[in-house]
C-alpha positions in Angstrom: 75.0 172.6 257.3 77.6 175.3 257.1 77.4 177.9 254.3 79.8 180.4 252.9 78.7 183.9 254.0 77.7 186.2 251.2 80.6 188.1 249.7 80.9 190.4 246.7 83.0 187.9 244.8 80.4 185.1 245.1 77.9 187.3 243.3 80.1 188.0 240.2 78.1 187.2 237.1 81.1 185.9 235.1 81.7 183.4 237.8 78.2 182.1 237.4 78.8 181.8 233.7 82.0 179.9 234.4 80.1 177.4 236.6 77.4 177.0 234.1 79.9 176.3 231.4 81.6 173.5 233.4 78.2 171.9 234.1 76.2 171.1 237.2 78.3 169.6 240.1 81.5 170.0 238.2 83.0 173.0 240.2 83.6 173.9 243.8 85.4 176.9 245.1 88.4 175.8 247.3 91.2 177.1 249.4 92.0 180.6 250.3 88.9 182.2 248.9 86.6 179.9 251.0 88.8 180.2 254.1 89.1 184.0 254.0 85.5 184.6 253.3 84.5 182.5 256.4 86.7 184.6 258.6 85.6 187.9 257.0 88.9 188.6 255.2 89.6 190.1 251.8 89.6 187.7 248.9 92.2 188.3 246.1 92.5 185.0 244.3 89.8 182.5 243.4 90.5 178.8 242.8 88.1 176.1 241.7 88.4 172.3 241.8 86.7 170.1 239.3 86.4 166.4 238.6 86.7 167.2 234.8 90.0 166.5 233.1 91.9 169.6 231.8 91.1 169.0 228.1 87.4 168.8 229.0 87.6 172.0 231.0 89.2 173.8 228.1 86.7 172.5 225.6 83.6 173.4 227.7 85.0 176.9 228.5 85.9 177.4 224.8 82.3 176.6 223.8 81.1 179.2 226.3 83.4 181.8 224.8 85.7 181.9 227.9 89.4 182.1 227.0 91.8 179.8 228.9 95.5 179.5 229.4 97.1 176.0 230.3 99.1 177.5 233.1 99.8 174.2 234.8 98.2 171.7 232.7 100.7 168.9 233.5 99.3 169.2 237.1 95.8 169.7 236.0 95.5 173.5 236.2 93.8 175.7 233.7 93.4 179.5 234.1 90.1 181.0 233.0 90.5 184.6 231.8 87.6 186.6 233.3 86.9 190.3 233.3 86.7 190.6 237.1 89.8 188.5 237.7 91.1 185.2 236.6 90.2 181.8 238.1 92.5 178.8 238.4 90.6 175.6 237.8 92.4 172.4 238.8 91.3 168.8 238.3 90.9 166.7 241.4 94.3 165.2 242.3 96.0 162.7 244.6 99.7 162.3 245.2 101.5 159.3 243.7 105.0 160.2 245.0 106.8 163.1 246.4 110.5 164.0 247.2 109.9 167.1 249.5 110.3 169.5 246.6 107.8 168.4 243.9 105.0 165.9 243.7 103.9 163.4 241.1 100.2 163.4 241.0 97.4 161.6 239.3 93.9 162.8 238.7 91.2 161.7 241.1 87.5 161.2 241.0 86.7 161.9 244.7 86.6 165.3 246.4 87.9 163.6 249.6 91.0 162.5 247.8 91.7 166.0 246.6 91.3 167.3 250.1 93.5 164.7 251.6 96.6 165.9 249.6 96.3 169.5 250.8 98.5 170.8 253.6 96.3 172.2 256.4 92.7 171.5 257.4 91.8 175.2 257.0 92.9 175.1 253.4 90.9 172.0 252.6 87.5 173.7 252.6 85.3 173.6 249.5 82.1 175.5 248.7 79.3 174.8 246.2 79.1 177.9 243.9 75.3 177.9 243.8 74.1 176.8 247.3 77.4 178.1 249.1 77.3 174.9 251.1 80.8 174.3 252.7 82.3 170.9 252.5 84.7 170.2 255.3 86.5 166.8 255.3 89.0 167.2 258.0 87.6 169.6 260.7 88.9 172.9 259.1 85.9 174.9 260.2 86.4 174.0 263.9 90.1 174.8 263.5 89.4 178.3 262.1 87.0 178.9 264.9 89.4 177.7 267.5 92.5 179.5 266.0 94.3 176.2 265.2 96.6 175.6 262.2 96.7 171.8 261.9 98.3 169.6 259.2 96.0 167.1 257.5 96.8 163.7 258.8 100.4 163.1 260.0 102.4 166.3 260.1 105.7 164.7 259.2 104.2 163.0 256.2 102.7 166.2 255.0 106.0 168.1 255.4 108.0 165.3 253.6 105.7 165.8 250.6 106.8 169.5 250.4 109.3 170.9 252.9 108.2 174.4 252.1 105.1 173.6 254.3 107.3 174.2 257.3 107.4 177.9 256.4 103.8 177.9 255.3 102.8 176.5 258.7 104.4 179.5 260.4 102.8 182.0 257.9 99.3 180.6 258.5 100.0 180.4 262.3 100.7 184.1 262.2 97.5 184.8 260.3 95.0 182.4 261.9 96.6 180.7 264.9 95.8 181.6 268.5 97.0 178.4 270.0 100.1 176.3 269.2 99.9 172.8 267.7 102.5 170.7 269.5 102.6 168.0 266.9 103.1 170.5 264.0 105.8 172.4 265.8 107.7 169.3 266.7 107.5 168.1 263.1 108.7 171.5 261.8 111.7 171.5 264.2 112.7 167.9 263.4 112.5 168.4 259.6 113.8 172.0 259.4 117.3 171.0 258.1 115.5 169.7 254.9 114.6 173.3 253.9 118.3 173.6 252.7 117.4 171.4 249.8 114.7 173.7 248.5 115.0 176.4 245.8 116.3 179.5 247.6 113.8 181.5 245.5 110.8 179.5 247.0 112.2 180.0 250.5 112.7 183.8 249.8 109.2 184.2 248.6 107.7 182.4 251.6 109.7 184.5 254.0 108.5 187.6 252.2 104.9 186.5 252.6 105.4 185.9 256.3 107.2 189.2 256.9 104.5 191.2 255.1 101.9 190.2 257.6 100.7 192.7 260.3 102.9 191.4 263.1 105.1 188.3 262.4 107.5 189.0 265.3 106.2 186.5 267.8 106.1 183.8 265.1 109.7 184.6 263.9 110.9 184.4 267.6 109.2 181.0 267.8 110.9 179.9 264.6 114.2 180.8 266.2 113.4 178.8 269.4 112.6 175.8 267.2 115.7 176.1 265.1 113.9 176.9 261.8 115.0 180.5 261.3 118.6 179.5 261.6 118.3 177.2 258.6 116.7 179.8 256.3 118.2 183.0 257.7 121.3 182.0 259.7 122.5 185.6 259.7 119.8 186.5 262.1 120.6 186.4 265.9 118.8 187.0 269.1 119.4 190.8 268.9 117.8 190.9 265.5 114.6 189.2 266.8 114.2 192.0 269.2 114.8 194.6 266.5 112.0 193.1 264.4 109.5 193.5 267.3 110.7 197.1 267.8 110.3 197.8 264.1 106.8 196.5 264.0 105.9 198.7 266.9 107.5 201.8 265.3 105.6 201.1 262.0 102.3 201.0 263.9 103.1 204.1 265.8 103.9 206.0 262.6 101.0 204.6 260.6 103.3 203.0 258.1 102.3 199.9 256.3 104.2 196.6 256.8 107.0 196.0 254.3 108.8 192.7 253.9 112.2 194.1 252.8 112.3 196.5 255.7 111.5 193.7 258.1 114.0 191.4 256.6 116.6 194.2 257.1 115.7 194.2 260.7 116.5 190.5 260.9 120.0 191.1 259.5 123.0 192.9 261.1 123.6 196.5 259.8 126.3 195.4 257.3 125.7 196.0 253.6 127.9 193.0 252.4 125.7 190.6 254.6 122.5 192.0 253.1 123.9 191.7 249.6 124.8 188.1 250.2 121.3 187.3 251.6 119.6 189.1 248.7 121.6 187.1 246.1 121.0 183.8 248.0 117.3 184.2 248.2 117.1 185.3 244.5 115.5 188.7 245.4 114.9 191.1 242.5 117.5 193.7 241.8 115.3 196.4 243.3 114.7 194.4 246.4 118.4 193.6 246.8 119.3 197.2 246.6 116.7 198.3 249.1 117.8 195.6 251.5 121.4 196.6 251.2 120.6 200.3 251.6 118.6 199.5 254.8 121.6 197.4 256.1 123.8 200.5 255.6 121.8 202.4 258.2 123.6 204.6 260.7 122.6 206.3 263.9 123.4 209.6 262.2 120.5 209.0 259.7 118.2 210.9 262.0 120.3 214.1 262.1 118.9 215.3 258.8 116.1 213.0 257.6 115.4 215.0 254.4 119.1 215.0 253.4 119.0 211.2 253.8 115.8 210.9 251.7 117.5 213.1 249.0 120.4 210.8 248.9 118.7 207.4 249.1 115.1 208.0 248.2 112.0 208.3 250.5 111.3 204.7 250.8 114.8 203.7 251.9 115.0 206.8 254.2 111.9 205.7 256.0 113.4 202.2 256.3 116.5 203.5 257.9 114.8 206.0 260.2 112.4 203.3 261.5 115.3 200.8 261.9 117.3 203.2 263.9 114.4 204.3 266.1 114.0 207.7 264.5 110.8 209.6 263.5 110.1 209.2 259.8 107.5 212.0 259.8 109.9 214.6 258.1 110.1 212.6 254.9 106.6 211.2 254.7 104.7 213.0 251.9 107.9 214.9 251.1 108.8 215.4 247.5 112.4 215.4 246.6 113.4 218.8 245.1 115.5 219.1 242.0 118.9 220.8 242.4 118.5 224.2 240.7 122.0 224.4 239.1 123.4 223.1 235.9 127.0 222.5 234.8 126.6 224.9 231.9 126.0 227.8 234.4 129.4 227.1 236.0 131.1 227.0 232.6 129.5 230.3 231.8 131.1 231.8 234.9 134.5 231.1 233.5 135.3 227.5 234.7 136.7 225.2 232.0 134.5 222.2 231.4 135.8 219.1 233.2 136.4 217.7 236.7 136.5 221.2 238.3 132.9 221.8 237.2 131.8 218.5 238.7 133.6 219.3 242.0 132.0 222.7 242.3 128.6 221.2 241.5 129.0 218.6 244.3 130.2 221.1 246.8 127.3 223.5 246.1 124.8 220.7 246.1 126.1 219.4 249.5 125.8 222.9 251.0 122.3 223.4 249.5 121.2 220.0 251.0 122.8 220.9 254.4 120.9 224.2 254.5 117.6 222.5 253.9 117.1 223.0 250.1 116.9 226.8 250.0 115.6 228.6 246.9 117.5 229.4 243.7 118.7 232.8 244.9 120.6 231.1 247.7 122.1 228.5 245.3 123.5 231.4 243.2 125.0 232.9 246.3 126.6 229.6 247.3 128.0 229.3 243.8 129.5 232.8 244.0 131.1 231.9 247.3 132.7 228.7 245.9 133.9 230.6 242.8 135.4 233.3 244.9 137.3 230.8 247.1 139.0 229.3 244.0 142.8 230.0 243.8 
């Protein structure tokens, strides 16, 4: 009998209280928390499955003084608000119909039925909260051990239930796979055009999850070979695939953490309008779109004065551009942007009428100050004097 290895989260007292409130045999941990604990990874989110209907879950938790939010009650999900982190509790389900974007489900009474509607065998692992016994209905434990990412049942059928599973396959392949699944890859390649019908926001989110992993470059290259990348990111060509691999290597060499926006920029040509169009299409946040566009505006001259670049675009974007152009980001790491030590009023006090001329002098002095490596206030005063003396 397989058991879940002891982990800090399994010993949380409020989880024990949650299980007690639901009643004996009415809860099992499921999905990512179980899978990641088995492989010794970090656990961030905890999900539970239960044969109880949502109304009964809410009633029992309320009696135990545990607050709930009906986050997805139409699909059977209730969120329990706990001090150490919330838990999503979902009633056992089985699919009634699907259209590749959303599923119509009905509640089920059997754990096996609930497992059968999940995407991959490694995500259909359940654990008893008290004994920690692992329930494996489709060989997920062996697949984890062997490094296989395998759809439950027929791969094409699983994908047709939700086309986003194509991208999820490649994300999990990056995390857990050490050998390729021919059937899964053939199904992903065949059904890749169906990704065009999905919400661009969902596609963008899944791409970000993939690109944030330690080294997604081999997987992304494989996605291109299979024709999947061309559907979700048609702006990316063969040259960009190589640039992603080079970026990952540069990040590792510099000790810089992976970043999804930086890596997405590597997959796009260095053209700001292209990056702006991609950011809008994938429904990225305003901050993400600007960072992606700034990275796309990179230039080989960025490395000539890294701190001047960081002063102009911010440290994060400067690091992006330096790494993307093969430059050393060390000069701007841990560097704090100084404040320009000159105010417009000081120029007016020196006899310049308030208006455009003051702004021009400010810009000129600031540019010289940046170019000289941010010298102290005394040098700024000297630069100002030079500019004022040069006025007609």
